Wavefront OBJ file of the C-alpha trace (Angstrom):
o trace
v 8.231 -25.981 18.703
v 4.998 -26.088 20.736
v 6.274 -23.245 22.938
v 6.808 -21.050 19.843
v 3.294 -21.807 18.564
v 1.839 -21.053 22.026
v 3.798 -17.794 22.186
v 2.574 -16.795 18.716
v -0.999 -17.199 19.862
v -0.274 -15.117 22.949
v 1.191 -12.288 20.846
v -1.867 -12.341 18.596
v -4.096 -12.073 21.639
v -2.120 -9.152 23.061
v -2.269 -7.378 19.671
v -6.060 -7.859 19.489
v -6.586 -6.795 23.108
v -4.579 -3.547 22.846
v -5.655 -2.792 19.253
v -2.086 -3.114 17.937
v -1.857 -3.566 14.197
v 0.676 -5.499 12.224
v 3.157 -3.761 10.033
v 3.929 -4.020 6.348
v 7.575 -3.444 5.284
v 8.440 -1.305 2.268
v 11.576 -1.639 0.102
v 12.669 0.971 -2.449
v 15.254 -0.078 -5.066
v 16.742 2.465 -7.516
v 17.935 0.368 -10.445
v 18.635 3.493 -12.548
v 21.713 5.537 -13.161
v 20.675 8.764 -11.419
v 19.277 9.900 -8.083
v 15.483 10.022 -8.010
v 13.124 11.845 -5.654
v 10.184 9.750 -4.509
v 7.056 10.713 -2.545
v 5.038 8.001 -0.791
v 1.530 8.545 0.553
v -1.233 6.322 1.970
v -4.811 7.114 2.853
v -7.193 5.038 4.881
v -10.043 3.565 2.862
v -12.604 4.565 5.512
v -12.632 8.346 5.790
v -9.651 9.033 3.580
v -7.399 10.241 6.443
v -3.734 10.427 5.456
v -2.074 7.487 7.253
v 1.410 7.669 5.796
v 3.570 10.320 4.069
v 7.284 10.116 3.353
v 9.725 11.601 0.811
v 13.078 10.164 -0.222
v 16.000 10.870 -2.440
v 17.282 7.469 -3.626
v 20.714 7.247 -5.268
v 21.642 4.929 -8.150
v 21.945 1.314 -7.000
v 20.649 2.284 -3.547
v 18.065 0.362 -1.539
v 16.074 2.209 1.135
v 13.854 0.711 3.858
v 11.395 3.425 4.876
v 9.104 3.197 7.909
v 6.513 0.434 7.659
v 2.851 0.794 6.716
v 0.066 -0.154 9.120
v -1.659 -3.406 8.309
v -5.010 -1.801 7.386
v -7.111 -1.113 4.265
v -5.342 1.787 2.517
v -4.771 3.365 -0.888
v -1.011 3.750 -1.441
v 0.651 6.062 -3.948
v 4.255 6.339 -5.024
v 5.339 9.268 -7.207
v 8.624 10.183 -8.816
v 9.135 13.945 -8.364
v 10.827 15.930 -11.129
v 11.031 19.774 -11.046
v 8.699 19.793 -8.013
v 5.926 17.986 -9.979
v 4.751 14.389 -9.891
v 6.249 12.920 -13.088
v 5.233 9.272 -12.697
v 2.611 8.018 -10.267
v 1.602 4.456 -9.340
v -1.277 3.573 -6.984
v -2.060 0.210 -5.328
v -4.353 -1.168 -2.605
v -2.957 -2.175 0.717
v -4.925 -4.812 2.644
v -4.400 -6.637 5.938
v -2.966 -9.633 4.017
v -0.266 -7.518 2.325
v 3.104 -8.857 3.408
v 5.519 -6.546 1.507
v 5.547 -3.497 -0.764
v 8.477 -3.311 -3.206
v 9.123 -0.157 -5.252
v 11.481 -0.339 -8.165
v 12.776 2.784 -9.896
v 14.479 2.518 -13.294
v 15.626 5.200 -15.716
v 12.199 5.370 -17.383
v 9.758 3.602 -15.135
v 8.334 3.168 -11.641
v 6.951 -0.190 -10.539
v 5.096 -0.845 -7.266
v 4.614 -4.506 -6.316
v 2.308 -5.522 -3.502
v 3.016 -9.019 -2.216
v 0.185 -10.715 -0.337
v 0.205 -13.698 1.982
v -3.201 -14.712 0.638
v -4.769 -13.785 -2.705
v -3.160 -12.324 -5.779
v -0.188 -10.017 -5.732
v -0.729 -6.606 -7.319
v 1.720 -4.847 -9.631
v 1.344 -1.195 -10.742
v 3.719 -0.637 -13.650
v 1.776 1.703 -15.873
v 0.431 -0.998 -18.179
v -2.976 -1.035 -16.441
v -5.242 1.783 -15.354
v -4.262 1.628 -11.666
v -2.836 5.106 -11.399
v -5.829 6.712 -9.661
v -7.036 4.521 -6.818
v -8.834 7.528 -5.315
v -11.348 7.497 -8.189
v -11.993 3.785 -7.573
v -12.634 4.526 -3.920
v -15.155 7.231 -4.738
v -16.961 4.964 -7.188
v -17.124 2.105 -4.654
v -18.422 4.574 -2.032
v -21.176 5.642 -4.361
v -21.982 2.037 -5.262
v -21.798 1.102 -1.581
v -25.109 2.807 -0.840
v -26.864 0.836 -3.554
v -25.334 -2.467 -2.423
v -26.486 -1.791 1.113
v -30.047 -1.452 -0.141
v -29.709 -4.712 -2.020
v -28.315 -6.490 1.005
v -31.296 -5.254 3.082
v -33.762 -6.436 0.404
v -32.218 -9.908 0.282
v -32.566 -10.322 4.070
v -36.327 -9.983 3.924
l 1 2 3 4 5 6 7 8 9 10 11 12 13 14 15 16 17 18 19 20 21 22 23 24 25 26 27 28 29 30 31 32 33 34 35 36 37 38 39 40 41 42 43 44 45 46 47 48 49 50 51 52 53 54 55 56 57 58 59 60 61 62 63 64 65 66 67 68 69 70 71 72 73 74 75 76 77 78 79 80 81 82 83 84 85 86 87 88 89 90 91 92 93 94 95 96 97 98 99 100 101 102 103 104 105 106 107 108 109 110 111 112 113 114 115 116 117 118 119 120 121 122 123 124 125 126 127 128 129 130 131 132 133 134 135 136 137 138 139 140 141 142 143 144 145 146 147 148 149 150 151 152 153 154 155 156
C-alpha cells in the first residue's frame, strides 16, 4: 500500500513538472426512443479559446463515451440539434475538481450533471437559468476589474 501511495505522489510530480493536466470523463446516455444529434463544446474561462468540440449521433438506449475534457476552468455546453438548429441547450461550469460529466437525453429533455470530488455537484436541466454561461463569464469579467480595485484598496 505504501508503494502505491509513493507512486501516486510521483505521478503528481511528473504531471506538475511537465504541465500535464488531468482528464474529466464524459458519458452520454440516450434514454429516449429515437436517435438524437448532440453537439458538445467547451471554452476556456481565461481568453475564451475553444478547448473542446465534438458532435455525436446517439441512438435509443445507447451510451457513448466521447473524448475526455481537460481538467481546467471551462464553460461547457451541450446542445441537441434538430433541423440543423440548437433545439435544447444546457451549459455548466467545469472546474479542476470536476470528476465526471454525465449527459442524459430523454424524449423531451436534456440534462447535464457535473459531479465534483469537492464542493457541490451541478445539474443543468432547464429548471434554472444556467443555459447561457457565456453571459455569466462576461459579467464576472466586467466585475473582475472592480474587485481588483477593491483588493488593492484593502491591502493598503
